[in-house]
C-alpha positions, 0 to 999 in steps of 0.5 A: 482526533483520536485514532480508530482501529480494528480490534485485531489485524485482518487477513485478506488473502486472495481466493482463486477457484480451482487453484492449487497451492504449492509450497515455494522452494527457495533455491533448492527443490526441497519444501520451504516454509515462508519465514513467517509461516504463511502459505504462498498465496496468503497475505500478512494480517493487516492492521489499520488505524486512522487519526494517528497524527492529531496535527494533520488534516488526516492520517493513518497507521498501517501494520502489515507483519513487520512493515509499519508505516504512518502517513500524514496528510495536510491540506488542501491549502493555498498553493505557493505564489510561485506556482502558476494558476491551475483550475485543478488541485496539486498533489505532493508526495514525500516518502522517507524512512526512519534511521532504524527502519532497516536492519542496517543503517542506510539500507533504505531504498531510494525515497525519491523514486518511491515518492514519484511512484506513490504520486502516480498511484494516488493521483488517478484516484483523487478528484483534483478539480474539487480543490482548485488553486490549492495543494494536498501534501502527503508525507509517508514515514516508514517506521519499520521496513519488513517487505512490500513497503510501497504497497503498504505505503500506498494503501496507508496513504489512501486511508489517510486521504480519506480520513482528511476528507479529500474527495476520491473516486475510490479508495486505493489498495496495493498488493505485490507478488514475488516470483521465485523459481516456479512459485508466486509469493504474495505480499512478500517479506524482505527476505523473499524480495532479496531472492526474487526473480521478478516482482509485480505490484498492482495498485487499483481502485477496487470498487471501480475495478480500475488499475492506477499503477502496475510495476513489473520487474524481472522476466515473466511468462504470459501465464505466470504474469496473468496468474500474478495479476489475478492474485493481486487484484483479488487481494486488492479487492479484499484489502479494500473492504478492510479499509472501508471497514476501518473508516466506518469504525472510525466514523461510528466511534465516540467523538472527542 
């Protein structure tokens, strides 16, 4: 299956009415420009492509700035005999990093935790009863780690599941925000994540307006976390439209 993609990366920054944008200050009170030149509430351009792995049931490639991920989906296929009978399907998720994904070898985060979080984010969106006694395997490989890795992995995995024809309640989109001082930076890069006081990641089904996972670290005030949640939800809604557009282009493209 040939890969299908948008011609150019597409931005999906949230737009909250009446909200003033401020440049973040990094450790000092002086104005500071983000490493890639974005505004604090501006997401990185998203490049999405389906059909990246011919041997898989479905696959997708995602590139958000310097964060590059490829996800392969296999199945549904018969569950191992050792597993107990189940009238609903099973989902297995595995996240790994290439040896060259990070600037320093061995610097990649704990993949077992990421695999578990990916499973929780996707499980609520998959209609598991549509493939009883079988298993769907999701393999995510981070080619380059440039920040906000898990949101990109989750988004890419959702696209790969749809490409594989797995029945979903809705697509799953994920966005994170870093809190640095008084500022909120959406879709942070690695350098910003290293300085953050706290982080918030939301994974949701945009069309259903349902959150499948929310992860919070650090200390947050109530007004600040509310603002961060609105930023993430708005960005997820726009990212969801980009994902659907990618699938439509793939479906309408020439068949091999």
